[in-house]
C-alpha positions in Angstrom: 11.8 -25.8 26.1 9.4 -28.5 24.9 9.0 -31.1 27.7 7.4 -34.5 27.0 5.8 -36.9 29.4 4.9 -40.2 27.7 2.6 -42.9 29.2 4.7 -45.7 30.8 4.3 -49.0 28.9 6.4 -51.3 30.9 4.4 -54.2 32.3 2.3 -53.3 35.3 3.8 -49.8 35.5 1.2 -47.2 36.5 3.6 -44.4 37.7 4.1 -41.2 35.7 7.2 -39.0 35.6 5.5 -35.7 36.4 2.6 -34.7 38.5 0.2 -31.9 37.6 1.9 -29.8 40.2 5.2 -30.4 38.5 3.7 -29.4 35.2 2.5 -26.2 36.8 6.0 -25.3 37.8 7.4 -26.0 34.3 4.7 -23.9 32.7 5.4 -21.1 35.1 9.0 -21.1 33.9 7.8 -20.6 30.4 8.1 -24.2 29.1 5.6 -26.1 27.1 4.6 -29.5 28.5 3.2 -32.3 26.4 1.5 -35.2 28.3 0.4 -38.3 26.5 -3.3 -38.9 27.2 -3.8 -41.3 30.1 -0.3 -41.0 31.3 -1.3 -40.0 34.8 -4.4 -42.2 35.1 -2.7 -45.0 37.1 -1.4 -42.4 39.6 -4.8 -40.8 40.0 -4.0 -37.8 37.8 -6.6 -37.2 35.0 -5.8 -35.4 31.8 -8.0 -32.6 33.0 -5.6 -31.9 35.9 -2.6 -31.5 33.5 -4.7 -29.3 31.3 -5.6 -27.1 34.3 -1.9 -26.9 35.0 -1.2 -25.5 31.5 0.0 -28.7 29.9 -1.1 -29.9 26.5 -2.6 -33.4 26.2 -1.4 -35.3 23.1 -2.9 -38.4 21.6 0.2 -40.5 20.7 3.5 -41.5 22.3 5.3 -40.1 19.2 4.0 -36.7 20.0 5.2 -36.8 23.6 8.6 -38.2 22.5 9.0 -35.4 20.0 9.9 -33.0 22.8 13.5 -31.8 23.5 13.4 -33.2 27.0 11.5 -36.4 27.7 10.7 -37.4 31.3 10.1 -41.0 32.1 9.9 -43.3 35.2 11.3 -46.5 33.8 13.8 -47.1 31.0 12.6 -47.2 27.4 11.4 -50.6 26.4 11.7 -52.2 22.9 8.8 -50.4 21.3 10.2 -47.0 22.4 13.8 -47.5 21.2 12.9 -46.3 17.7 11.9 -43.0 19.2 15.4 -42.2 20.5 17.3 -39.6 18.6 20.4 -37.4 18.9 18.7 -34.1 19.7 16.8 -35.7 22.6 17.6 -35.5 26.3 16.1 -38.4 28.3 15.7 -38.0 32.1 14.6 -41.3 33.7 15.6 -44.4 35.7 17.9 -46.2 33.3 20.0 -48.9 35.2 22.2 -49.3 32.1 24.7 -51.5 33.7 22.1 -54.3 33.7 20.6 -53.3 30.3 23.3 -53.5 27.6 20.8 -53.5 24.7 19.3 -50.2 25.9 22.7 -48.7 26.4 23.7 -49.7 22.9 20.5 -48.1 21.5 21.2 -44.9 23.3 24.8 -44.8 22.0 23.8 -45.6 18.4 21.1 -42.9 18.5 23.4 -40.4 20.1 20.8 -39.7 22.8 21.7 -37.7 25.9 20.6 -39.9 28.8 20.6 -38.6 32.4 19.8 -41.3 34.9 17.9 -40.5 38.1 19.7 -43.3 40.0 23.2 -41.8 39.5 22.5 -38.1 40.3 24.3 -37.2 43.6 23.7 -34.7 46.3 26.6 -32.7 47.9 26.9 -35.3 50.7 27.3 -38.1 48.1 23.8 -39.6 48.6 21.5 -40.4 45.7 18.5 -38.1 46.2 16.5 -39.2 43.2 16.9 -42.9 43.9 16.1 -42.5 47.6 12.3 -42.1 47.5 11.9 -45.2 45.3 14.3 -47.1 47.5 12.3 -46.2 50.6 9.1 -47.4 48.9 10.8 -50.6 47.6 12.4 -51.3 51.0 9.0 -51.1 52.8 7.2 -53.1 50.1 9.8 -55.8 50.1 9.0 -56.8 53.7 5.2 -56.8 53.2 5.6 -58.7 50.0 7.9 -61.2 51.7 5.5 -61.6 54.6 2.7 -62.4 52.2 4.8 -64.9 50.3 5.7 -66.7 53.6 2.0 -67.7 53.9 1.2 -71.3 52.9 -1.2 -70.4 50.0 1.6 -68.4 48.4 4.0 -71.3 48.6 5.9 -70.2 51.6 6.6 -71.9 54.9 3.3 -70.9 56.5 5.0 -68.6 58.9 3.6 -65.3 60.3 6.6 -63.0 60.1 6.0 -61.4 63.5 4.6 -64.5 65.2 2.3 -64.3 68.2 3.0 -64.8 71.9 4.4 -68.3 72.5 5.6 -68.8 68.9 8.8 -68.1 67.0 8.9 -64.9 65.0 10.4 -65.1 61.5 14.0 -64.2 61.0 14.4 -61.4 58.5 17.9 -60.8 57.0 18.6 -57.6 55.2 21.6 -57.5 53.0 22.7 -53.8 52.7 22.0 -51.0 55.1 21.4 -48.2 52.6 18.2 -46.3 52.1 16.2 -49.4 50.9 17.7 -51.6 53.6 17.0 -49.1 56.3 13.3 -49.0 55.2 13.2 -52.8 55.1 14.6 -53.0 58.7 12.1 -50.4 59.9 9.2 -52.3 58.4 10.4 -55.8 59.6 10.9 -54.5 63.2 7.5 -52.9 63.1 6.0 -56.3 62.1 7.7 -57.9 65.1 10.2 -60.0 63.2 13.7 -60.9 64.4 15.9 -58.8 62.3 19.6 -59.0 61.2 21.2 -56.4 58.9 24.5 -56.8 57.2 26.6 -54.0 55.7 30.3 -53.4 54.9 30.1 -50.0 56.6 30.8 -50.1 60.4 29.6 -46.5 60.9 26.3 -47.5 59.3 26.0 -50.6 61.6 26.7 -48.4 64.6 23.8 -46.2 63.5 21.5 -49.2 63.5 22.7 -50.2 67.0 22.1 -46.7 68.3 18.7 -46.4 66.7 17.3 -49.8 67.7 19.1 -50.2 71.0 20.2 -53.8 70.3 16.8 -55.0 69.0 18.4 -55.5 65.6 21.5 -57.7 65.2 24.2 -56.0 63.1 26.9 -58.0 61.2 29.8 -56.8 59.1 29.1 -58.2 55.7 31.5 -60.8 54.4 31.3 -64.3 52.9 31.1 -66.1 56.3 28.5 -63.8 57.9 26.3 -63.7 54.8 26.4 -67.5 54.6 25.5 -68.0 58.2 22.7 -65.3 58.3 21.1 -66.4 55.1 21.1 -70.1 56.0 19.1 -69.2 59.1 16.7 -66.8 57.5 13.0 -67.1 56.8 13.0 -63.9 54.7 16.0 -62.4 52.9 15.9 -58.9 51.5 18.6 -58.1 49.0 19.2 -54.4 48.9 22.8 -53.9 48.0 23.8 -51.1 45.7 26.9 -49.9 43.8 25.7 -46.7 42.1 25.5 -47.2 38.4 27.2 -50.6 38.4 25.8 -54.2 38.5 25.0 -55.5 41.9 27.3 -58.1 43.4 26.0 -61.7 43.7 26.0 -62.3 47.5 23.8 -65.4 47.7 24.8 -68.4 45.7 22.4 -71.2 44.5 24.3 -73.6 46.8 23.5 -71.4 49.8 19.8 -71.2 48.8 19.8 -75.0 48.6 20.7 -75.0 52.4 17.9 -72.7 53.4 14.7 -74.0 55.1 12.0 -75.0 52.6 9.4 -72.2 52.1 11.9 -69.4 52.9 11.5 -66.3 50.8 14.1 -64.2 49.1 13.1 -60.7 47.8 15.7 -59.1 45.5 15.2 -55.3 45.3 18.5 -55.0 43.6 17.1 -56.6 40.5 17.1 -53.4 38.5 20.9 -53.6 38.7 21.1 -57.2 37.8 20.1 -58.7 41.2 22.2 -59.7 44.2 21.2 -63.4 44.3 22.7 -65.8 41.8 19.3 -67.3 40.8 17.5 -63.9 40.5 15.6 -63.0 37.3 13.1 -60.2 36.8 9.5 -60.9 37.6 6.3 -58.8 37.4 3.6 -57.7 39.8 1.2 -60.2 38.2 3.6 -63.1 38.5 6.0 -61.9 41.2 7.6 -65.2 42.3 9.2 -68.5 41.3 10.7 -71.4 43.2 14.4 -72.3 43.6 15.4 -75.4 45.7 12.2 -75.2 47.7 12.5 -71.5 48.4 10.4 -68.6 47.0 12.1 -65.9 45.0 10.5 -62.5 44.2 12.3 -60.1 41.9 9.8 -57.5 40.7 11.8 -55.0 38.7 9.5 -52.1 39.3 8.3 -52.8 42.9 7.4 -49.2 43.7 4.9 -49.3 40.7 2.6 -51.3 43.0 1.8 -48.0 44.8 1.8 -45.5 42.0 0.1 -42.6 43.8 2.7 -42.6 46.5 5.6 -43.3 44.2 4.7 -40.7 41.6 4.4 -37.9 44.1 7.6 -38.9 45.8 9.4 -39.1 42.5 8.3 -35.6 41.3 9.3 -34.2 44.7 12.8 -35.5 44.2 13.3 -34.7 40.5 11.4 -31.5 39.8 14.1 -29.0 40.8 16.6 -30.6 38.4 14.0 -31.0 35.7 13.3 -27.2 35.8 17.1 -26.5 35.8 17.6 -28.6 32.7 14.6 -27.0 30.9 15.7 -23.5 31.9 19.4 -23.8 31.0 19.7 -26.8 28.6 21.4 -30.0 29.7 25.0 -28.9 29.2 24.7 -25.6 31.1 22.6 -27.3 33.9 25.2 -30.0 34.3 28.1 -27.5 34.2 26.5 -25.6 37.1 25.8 -28.7 39.2 28.4 -31.5 39.7 25.9 -33.7 41.4 23.5 -33.5 38.4 26.5 -34.1 36.1 27.0 -37.4 37.9 23.7 -38.5 36.4 25.0 -38.2 32.8 25.2 -41.8 31.5 25.4 -41.3 27.7 25.8 -38.3 25.3 26.9 -38.0 21.7 27.4 -41.8 21.3 29.7 -42.0 24.3 29.4 -43.5 27.8 29.8 -40.9 30.5 29.5 -42.9 33.7 32.4 -45.1 35.1 30.1 -47.8 36.6 28.1 -48.1 33.4 31.2 -48.2 31.3 32.8 -50.9 33.4 29.7 -53.1 33.2 29.5 -52.7 29.4 33.3 -53.3 28.9 33.7 -49.8 27.5 35.7 -46.7 28.4 34.0 -43.7 30.0 34.5 -40.4 28.3 35.4 -37.5 30.7 32.2 -35.7 31.5 33.9 -32.3 31.1 34.6 -33.2 27.4 31.0 -34.0 26.8 29.9 -30.7 28.4 32.3 -28.6 26.3 
């Protein structure tokens, strides 16, 4: 199969969807890999490394997109929509529930789109979302700690404090992979940490792991209101796979927070979990709401592309090889977890969460694989 790896063109995005090691594996399976020149530069992978792996460097995005299977990190942006077509399989992070225009373009073009973020493991976890969630969770706390400083517009608070002073209160909404990484980082920095989740078994795991050093609260309207109102740093890490994130923090609640408090929304790819959230960039990561500082960078792991690219290929390569070896239909027939990643095919929506967000009906996956 012809596999294409275009250079990412989303603002401040330096990751690439395939490492040179991954290219080696695809070539060993008999596939031809086209890599757009410079695609790996931001992740420390020169064109020469891809060539040594057996890939072919191409000069234009059109050449990379001409492949049967296109691998990307982030969803196609406006300039790439014209490159979608009905004989193309796209494998990338898509977050279509929060991107109706992209979803419509995929449907109109008849593109087969498989989203990393909805592929499931046998235990129900999200193996291709997990590594970026881990990166985003850790970065969210370091970013929040930086924004709490006075020059950044924050309250002038050291998150972990020093002896004789108050440590900052970090509230993590959602105890999944990203939330767990955020809790770990905040505890490591010496913050006072509260984590909220709807799963009591998950909260018991936090209690067992941290021995009471982290406060755990069942997430509901009252506990979210009380915790956020007392927070210096709020990390929004809630996730409903494939669907828009619920809005847990209202603008009225934000207005009651202490001036200079910071809110970092790492659910922004799925629409964000704070009412006032809107996507920001690495170059301009924050904005102010009622005296607080919001940060909603939509590609937060892109700040550390070397780590993120390697972690992403580790998570996606096996499935990529399967799709290339078998074709997308046969690969998805053989793997129900990978089939859960199918978002669009043949002009139809395949994922229930995406369909619900778009006000559409989901086609049975089995009918699309027939």
